[in-house]
C-alpha positions, 0 to 999 in steps of 0.5 A: 259408399265409404261410410257404409263400408266403414259402418259394416267394418265397425259393426263386424269388429264389435260383434267379433269382439263380443263373440270372442268375449263370450268364448273366453267366458265359456273357457273361464267357466270350464276352467273354474269348474275343473279347478273346483273339482281338483280342490274338492278332491284335495280336500276330500275326507271320508264321507258318509255314503248313500246307496239306492236300494229300490226305485218304484213309481205309481200313479196318484189316486188322490183327487188332490194329489196330496196322498202317497199311493198305497198300492200299484207300485211298479219297480224300476230298474234305473232312472231316468224314467219317462212314463209315456211308454208305460202310460200313453197319453197320461196327463196327471201326477205320479209318485216316485219312491226311492229307498236308500241306505244311509251309511257313515264309516265313523261314529259322527254323522255328516250331511249327505247330498241329493242331486236330481237332474230334472223333473218333467214338468214340475214336482215336489220332493219329500225326505222321510215324509217331510217336504224338502222342496217344491216348484212354484206352480203345480197346476196349469200353467206348470213350472218348468223343471225339465231343464233345471238340475237341482241339488240339496244338502240333506242334514244329518238330523233328518236322516236315519241310520240305515233305510231312508225314503225320498218321495218325489211327486211329478206333475206331467202332461201327455205332450211331454215325455213326463217323468223323473231324471237321474237321481244321485245320493252321495257325499258332497264332493261327488254330488257337487261334481255331478251337479256342476256337470249337469249345470254346465250341460243343461244351463251354462252351455245353452245360455252361452249359446243363446247369448252368442246366437242373439249377438250374431242375429243382431249383427246379421240384422244390422248388416242387412239394414245397412246393406239391404242387398245382402239377403243372406244376412237377414235369413241368418238373422232369422235363423239365429233369433228363432234358435234363441226363442226355441232354446229360451223357451226350453230354458225357461223355468216359469210359465211363459205369459201364463200360457198352458203347457200344451200351448207352449209346446205347440209354439216351441215345435212351430218355431223349430220348424221355422228354424229349419226352413230359415236355415235352408233359405240362409244357406241358399242365399249365402251361395246366391242360389234360388230354388223356387219350387222347393222354397214354395214347398217349405212355405207350404210346410210352415203353413201346414205346420202352423195350422196343425199345431195350433188347431189339433185337439190335445188328444192328438197333440203328442203325435202331431208334435213328434211328427213335425219335430221329425219332419223339421229334423229331416229338413235340417239333415237334408240341408247338411247333406246337400249343401256340399254339392252347392259349395262345389258349384259355387267354389267360394272359400266361405261356402266351402267352410259353411258346407264343412260346418254343416257336414260336421254337425250332421252326426251331432244332429242325428244323435240329439234328435234320437235323444230328444225322441227317446231320451236315451243317451246324452245330447251333444249339441250343448257342447258343440253349438257355441263352437258351430255358432262361432264358426258361422260368425267367422264365415259371415265375417269372411263374406263381409271382408270379401265384399269389403275388398270388392267395394275397395276395388270398385271404389278404385275403378270408380275413382279412375273412371271419374278422373278419366271422365273429368279429363274428358269433360275438361277437354269438352268444356275447353272445346265448347269454350273455344266454339263459344268464343268463335260464335261470339266473335261471329255474332259481334261481326253480324251485330256490327254489320247491322249497326253499320247498315242501320246507323251509318248506312242511314246517315250516308243515305240522308247525306246523299239525299241532301246532296241530291236536293242541293246543287250547291253545297258550301264548305260548312254544310259539307263539314256538318255532314261529315261530322254527322257521319263521324258521330254516327260511326263513333256511336256504332263503335260505342254501342257495340255493347249496351252494358254500362250505357245510359238510359235517356231520362225521358222518351222526348230526350231519347227521340231528340237525336233521331227527330233532329236528323230526319226532320231536316230531310222531311222538310227538304222532301216536303214530307210532313211529320208528327212526333208524339212521345210521353213526357216521362217513363212510367217504367224505365226500359233498359239501355239495350231496349232503348238502343234497339228502338233507336236502330229500328227507328233509323232503319224504318225512317230511312226506308221511308225516305228512300222508297215510300214516296210518302207525304205524311209520317207519324212517329209515336212512343207510348206506354200501355201498362207493362208494354212499350209501344213504338209505331211509325206510320206513313202514306206511301206506296207500301210494300209486301211484308212477306218479303221480310220473311223471305230475306228480300228486305235486309233492313227490315229483317235486321229490324226483326232480328233486333226486336226478337233478341230483346223479346219483343214483337215486330208487326208490319201492316202495309198496303198502298197508301198506308204502312204501319210498323209497330214494335211491342216490348215488355217492360220489367219494373226496376227494383 
């Protein structure tokens, strides 16, 4: 979580620096322009002047559009001129005739400058019937000079004293407001100053706006990729990147992917419709608001816009383009008007700031929409868009800073919770450890009781039987029995833990002590016994397994001596694959094995518990005249 927070902070810092540098470049460019104007004013001397006397326009009648019309000229009061009102749905060529007077106050002629603000869409320029300039493509797909001011220095050798004519051929289409922009003919200082203003308005400011929006879009996209829960940032990224595409198409001077101009117009308006809808979604998500019905309406609007724009025939395209442009502008304006009410409900600083930005941009949007539709007045967004984009970047940075602060508070709370949980866990573990120790002590006591019962108890029983069958017991015999009891007691103490105990070398060696103890009793009680053991271990058992089998054997044989009244006992220890089979059989009176489960036979229950601890099974089959106790233990091969 800290790494993600650090990545967001670093990204925010880098983007902020980039936006700041773009702003500084914009300021430096403006200062350079002002400085150039001052220098030109200081160096100004008397210049030759050009005065426009008459402007006229006429449709081209030549099939090749190369000949200047001889008639049907229409006089214009001023420029710019857009022929869509004069010739609705006209797609073709028109010639503009600009008659002007060349006047020099001195006897020496000097050059004069020509500035054309824009040609919509492409064209040629002639000076006194000589070609001065032309676009690269005058046929579909057309060059795009509608957003590109141009300037030329007219050499004095090409000028006539008195009246001169500039012919401008314009190639336009019905989907655009085709025509000719402003034309200025004058001294170099005045023309350069005017040209620089046009470049600043139509190119530099828009390019800087594209750069800022592109950086802002990538920044929002990275924030969303790093923190996918911030849905508002992906919508702001779509807003910025769609605006970059929209303005980028406007600034493009060459045909885009060799597409027809009408197709490019369809794409441009569709992008603008998506831009308006994306702006709504971004603003709502930024305020953590959802309006499902309105969002469905916007989705349907985009689908209908796409279908109409890309399927409508070219004859109806101008009306469709203007209609959806107006709808998109209305959607944008409604966002600017309604967002302050959302900000009032949310009551967050960055939401108030965003609402203020939208409200401030509302009159600018109305002015620019009117300019785009009528081409009257001047667009203001080129001057304000860089600042509004910077404001939105600052607003997003405020949201990131706010979220980062919340993350820090959450981390602090989480750290405190972890410390508290760790202390509680430590206390719980200590309690569990104490319980485990108590349980271990209790288990050791139980094991010790079982060992005393199975080991020492068996030895005492054997000694009692021997004393019972021998009325006269001499001192050495008594000492032998006491030593045997001492050895059994020592074995019980030493075998409290099987760790480190030595495994007998073979089954015969393992059974030797048990066989030695019980064979004497069997002889005295006239019990015949058979002992069958393997000579070697195929798979060596563990020390715990050997000790368990010893205890089971002692308990089982002791029970036979005490209770069975048997005359024949068979003991065997064999291996069957990965299993160790230990079996004791007698021909005594038998007993009920169910009593073992009910706890009535303490010795047999102890045997069963021991076998279960080492993962073995104990099977008892007993009827009158035949009892079998079988122990099966799985062996793990030693490595």
